[in-house]
matplotlib code that plots the C-alpha trace (Angstrom):
import matplotlib.pyplot as plt

x = [0.1, 1.6, 1.3, -1.2, 0.1, 0.3, 0.6, 2.1, 0.5, 2.5, 4.8, 5.3, 2.4, 0.5, 0.6, -1.9, -3.5, -3.8, -5.3, -7.6, -9.3, -9.7, -11.2, -13.6, -14.5, -15.5, -17.7, -19.7, -19.8, -21.2, -18.2, -17.7, -18.5, -18.0, -16.0, -18.7, -16.1, -17.0, -20.8, -19.7, -17.5, -19.9, -22.4, -20.1, -18.5, -21.7, -20.5, -23.0, -21.8, -23.0, -20.3, -17.7, -18.6, -18.5, -15.1, -13.8, -15.4, -13.7, -10.7, -7.2, -4.9, -3.4, -0.3, 1.2, -0.5, 0.7, 0.3, -2.4, -2.6, -3.4, -1.5, -3.3, -4.7, -3.6, -4.3, -4.7, -6.3, -8.7, -9.5, -11.7, -14.2, -17.6, -20.2, -21.1, -18.3, -15.4, -13.8, -11.7, -12.7, -10.8, -11.8, -9.4, -10.0, -8.6, -8.5, -9.1, -7.4, -8.8, -12.6, -13.8, -13.1, -13.5, -14.1, -11.6, -12.8, -14.3, -12.8, -12.6, -9.1, -8.9, -9.9, -7.1]
y = [0.0, 3.5, 6.4, 9.2, 12.2, 15.1, 18.4, 20.5, 24.0, 26.9, 28.4, 31.9, 34.3, 35.0, 37.9, 40.7, 41.2, 37.2, 37.0, 39.9, 38.3, 35.2, 36.9, 38.5, 35.4, 34.0, 37.0, 36.8, 33.0, 33.7, 31.4, 33.2, 32.8, 34.7, 34.2, 35.2, 38.1, 39.7, 40.3, 41.7, 44.1, 44.8, 46.0, 47.4, 49.6, 50.2, 48.3, 46.9, 43.4, 44.6, 47.6, 44.9, 42.6, 45.9, 46.7, 43.2, 43.7, 47.2, 47.2, 46.3, 44.1, 46.5, 45.1, 41.6, 38.6, 35.9, 31.9, 30.8, 28.1, 25.5, 24.7, 26.4, 29.5, 33.2, 36.1, 39.6, 42.6, 44.5, 48.3, 50.4, 53.4, 52.0, 54.0, 57.0, 57.0, 59.0, 56.4, 53.5, 50.1, 47.0, 43.6, 40.8, 37.6, 33.9, 32.6, 28.8, 26.7, 29.5, 27.9, 30.2, 33.2, 33.4, 36.9, 37.4, 41.1, 44.6, 47.7, 51.4, 52.3, 55.6, 54.2, 51.7]
z = [0.0, -1.2, 1.1, 0.6, -1.4, 1.3, 0.1, 2.9, 4.1, 3.0, 5.9, 4.3, 4.6, 1.4, -0.6, 1.1, -2.4, -2.6, 0.7, 0.4, -2.4, -0.9, 2.2, 0.0, -1.8, 1.5, 2.9, -0.6, 0.0, 3.5, 4.9, 8.0, 11.9, 15.0, 18.3, 21.2, 21.9, 18.5, 20.0, 23.3, 21.5, 18.5, 21.3, 23.5, 20.8, 18.8, 15.7, 13.3, 12.0, 8.6, 8.9, 9.5, 6.5, 4.2, 5.6, 4.4, 1.0, 0.6, 2.9, 2.9, 5.3, 7.8, 9.4, 9.4, 8.2, 10.7, 11.2, 13.2, 15.9, 13.2, 10.1, 6.9, 9.1, 8.7, 11.2, 10.1, 10.5, 7.7, 8.0, 6.2, 6.7, 6.8, 4.7, 6.4, 8.9, 9.5, 11.5, 10.3, 11.4, 12.2, 11.6, 13.2, 11.7, 10.8, 7.4, 7.9, 4.8, 2.6, 3.6, 6.2, 7.9, 11.8, 13.1, 16.3, 17.4, 15.8, 17.0, 15.9, 14.9, 16.5, 20.1, 20.6]

ax = plt.figure().add_subplot(projection="3d")
ax.plot(x, y, z, "-o")
ax.set_aspect("equal")
plt.show()
């Protein structure tokens, strides 16, 4: 019996443009979930989840792309100004094996 063909997960972070394209695709597919902390911060900081999704559709990665805890995970923060706002909103998330987004937190960038 031969060993299965295993494709190793990349160790070098993906290009920010390529990762943003994947993030936008996953948002449009509805392939995302939330950490309970996101709901607490959303209410505490008066952030509408639709604004967070809008930021992921139009924003750009702000800061480093780091490996997640598990193989195939990439952590990053996407920022942009939601429609009608003069404040930048940051969405910290994990891209899981290019199949799902997992929201870690949402925050106004001017209140860190």
